[in-house]
N, C-alpha and C positions, 0 to 999 in steps of 0.2 A: 300389118293389121296390130293394133295395138290392145295389149292384153293388160287385163284387171285383175286384181289380186285381191284379196280380202286388206283392207287398211288395219295394219297394228292400232294405231289410234282409235278408230270405231271399233274397234274389240275390246281394247282397253275399257272406251267408255260404256259399253254394253255390259261388260264385266262389272263396272264400279254402279250402274244403275240397278243390273240384277242381284248388285249386293245390297244396295238400298232396300230392296222390294225384302229382299230377307228378312234384313234387319226389322223393318213394318211389320212382316207379318209376326214374328218372334215377340215383337213387341205388343200386339194385339192379343195375338195369344195368350199374352202374360197378363195383358189387362182381362182379359175374357174369364182366365181359369183363376183370378185372384180375387176381383171384384174392383179391383183399386186402380187407380186412372194412370198414379203419379208411380213410377218404377224406380225415378229417380229424379234432383232436384233439376238436372238439364230437360227433363221434360216439358215440364211447363215452368221456369222460375218465379212468374208472379204468382203462379197457384200454390208451389210449393211455399212460399213465403206466407202466405195466405194461409195455409193449414197449420204451418208451423207456431203462427202469428196465434189462431186460434184455439191450438193445443194447449199453450201455455197459460192461455186463457183460462181453459176449462180445468188444467192443474191446477190452479192458483186459488179459481173458485172452489175446488175439491176438498183444497185444504183447508178453506175458510170455513167450508161444510163441516170437517172433521174438530178443527178448533170449537164451532158453534156446540157441536155433539158434547166435546167434552166439558163446555160450561155449563149445559142444560142439567148434566148429571149431578153437579156442585151444586147450581141452584134448587135442583129438586130434592136435592138431600138435605140440604141449608132448611128450606120449606118444609120437608117433613117434621125435622126437628122443631122449627117453629109452631108447625101445627100439634104435635107432643106438647110442647108447653104451654100452648093455651087450654089444652084439655086440664094439664093438672091445675092451672091458675084456674079455671074453671070449678073446680073439683075441689079446692080450696074455700074458694064462696059457699059452697055447700057444706061445709064442715064449718066455716065460720057462723054461718045462719043454724047450723042441728048446735054448735055451742058448747060447754062442757069439757071440763080438763082432759075426758079419755081421747076427745078429738086432737089432741096436742102431738100425740105418738103418730098417727097417721099425718100431721103437717109434718112433721119432721121427716117421715120416709118422701113426701113430696118433694121437701127441700133438698134430699138426696138424689134424688131423681131427676131434678132441676137443674143439679151442679153438673150432672153424668152428659143431659144432653146438651150443656153450654160448652162442655169438653169433646163434644163428639168430633169422630175425624170419618174423614169423608177423601177417598182417592190417594190415602197415605199423609193426608194433611188437615190439619185442626179446622174445622168450619167458621167459629167464630174467633179467630184471633188475630183480623186485620191481616197483614203482610206476614207475621211472625209465626207462620204456618208449622213450624215444626218444635216450640219450643227452645228453651233454653236448658243449660244442664243444672243451672239454679232452679228455673222456672217451670220443670218441664210440661206444665200444663197452662194454658190461658187463663181459669178460673181457679182460685185455690183458696180453702176455709180457712182462715187465718188464725182460729182458736175453735175447733170443733166441739160440739154439737152447731154451735148457735154464733159461732162469732162472722165478724163480716168476710166476705169475699172478696178478692183481690184480684182484679184483673191484670194480668200479666203481657196480654197482648197489648195492640195498638189499634189504632183508626184507620189505618193503612187500608185502601182500596187495590185488589187485584183487578186490574185490567186487561181483557183481551182484545188486539185486534183481529175482528170477525171481518173487515174487510179493507181495502188499503187507505179508504176515509171514516169507518167507523168503529170505535172501541165501545166495549162494555164492559160495567164492573161485573164482577164474577160473586161478589160477595158481599155480604153486610159484617161489619166491624162486631165484635161480641159486646163492647161495652153500649153502643145504640139500641142493639136488641134487647139485650138485660138488664141493663141499668136503666134505660130508656132518656126522654131529653131531660131529666132531671139529673141525672149523672149518679153516680156513686152515692148511697147515704141518703139518696133524696127518696121521695113519697112514689118515684116510677121505677126505683130500685127494687127488681122482682123479690132477691135473696133479704134485702132489709123486709119488705112489708111482710115477708114469710116468717121473719124469724120477730118481729111484732105480733103476727096473727099466733105464732105460739105460745109467744110468753102471755097473751091476752088471754089465751084459751086454757092456759096451765096454771094461769095465776085469779082466774077469774074476773081477770077485769073488764070489765064490760066497754070502759072508755076507751081505753089499747086497741080490745076487739074492732071497735065500731069504725076507728080510722084506720085501721090495718082495713077491716073492709072495703071502706070507700076508695082508699089507695089501691084496691086490687084490680076495681074497676079502672084508673089509669093503668095499672101497667096490662092489663085485658086488650086497652086500646091501643096500648106499643106495639104488643103483638101481635096485633091484627095487621096494624101497618107494616110491621115488618113482615109478615105474610102477604099482604097486597103489593109490597114492593118486590120479592122474590118472584112474585108468579108475572108479575109486568114485568118483568126480566127476562122472564122464561116466555112470554110471549112476544115480547120485540126479537129476541133471537130467532124462534120456531116463525115468524113471519119474514127472518131474515132467510132464514135456511129455504123457504118456500120461494121464495124470491132470485136467492143463489142456482137453486134447482132448474127451475124455469130458466134462468139466461144459459144454464148450459145443456141443457135441450136444446136453443136456439142456436146455441153455438154450434153444436153436436150437428146441427142439421145443415149449416155454413161450410161447416168444418166437410160433410157428407158430399155435400154439391160441388166443392172444389175436386175433392179427391176417388168420387166414386166413378168407376167405370159407365160411360154411359154405351152400353149393351147394345142397343142396337146402330148407333154409330161406329161402334167399333167393330161389330159382324159383317157390317157392309165394307169399311176398310179393308176386312180380313179377304172378302170376297173378291175384292177388286182388285188386290195385292197377289191373290192368286192366281188370277185371270192373266195378270199383267206380268209375272213370274213365269207361266207354263208360256206366254208368248216368247219371252225373251229369252228361253230355253229352247224355244222352239228355230228362231231366230237364229241364235249362236251355232246350233248345232248345222243349219244348212251351211252358214259361211263358213263353217270350217269343213266343209266337204269341199267346195270350193278349191281348189290349187292350180298349179302349170296343168299337171295332166289331164285336167277335165279340158283344156283347149287343145292338147295335142292329142286328145284321142280323135 
């Protein structure tokens, strides 16, 4: 009679299968408890690569949104300054209509206020200095009164544009150079130079020079048009950035959805696999227990 004893090889194979079942149980248990289908790159290399790529895109868009927020803050402050300058110029028009030397003192105050507005700082930088946002030792302010209280106003900034990359392919200018805003299209000393026009108005009112006052009043309209154009320009830049932010935020929502699809646990599937492996594990343990009871003495009994 031939005696059969359990094969060592078969036992080893059964133990290996049991170990794999235990690993699957542990994996699905982790997936169910964490909600994350990918516990490591080896779980699904293709999905892991996709999740990484999507995450990089989300991070890049988030950084662009932060940059857009910073630019919006800068542009908003600039627009507020221009709006305040418009109010001052409108008041100058009222004073010109009133006439009289008594109005000249208020004109002086408005001139000082306009210089202060032109030298406004935001986020630690001069808003209207081009790229010379910190000034220099020789000229710490972008706009300086050469001969107070009624001398020419010198501009020590530049015409540079501060550009910001808000996407990989989109660059937005976040400033308007001070000379274009306060000197206008005609430049320093012209009929669109706000400071020159204010000085002319002051002199006309102080000396009752009707012709000079009339010319200054006409030029105030040109200055107001120039400021309004700057205000519209700044508002347009903000609208562009807000629309871009909305687009990037929408992209991130979509990308996050795709990432979740790759990464999140499919609970019904994980639960089914977990239950199935529990049955397999139980059966395997039962078989191994029976096999291990079978030995030579069972045949000699």
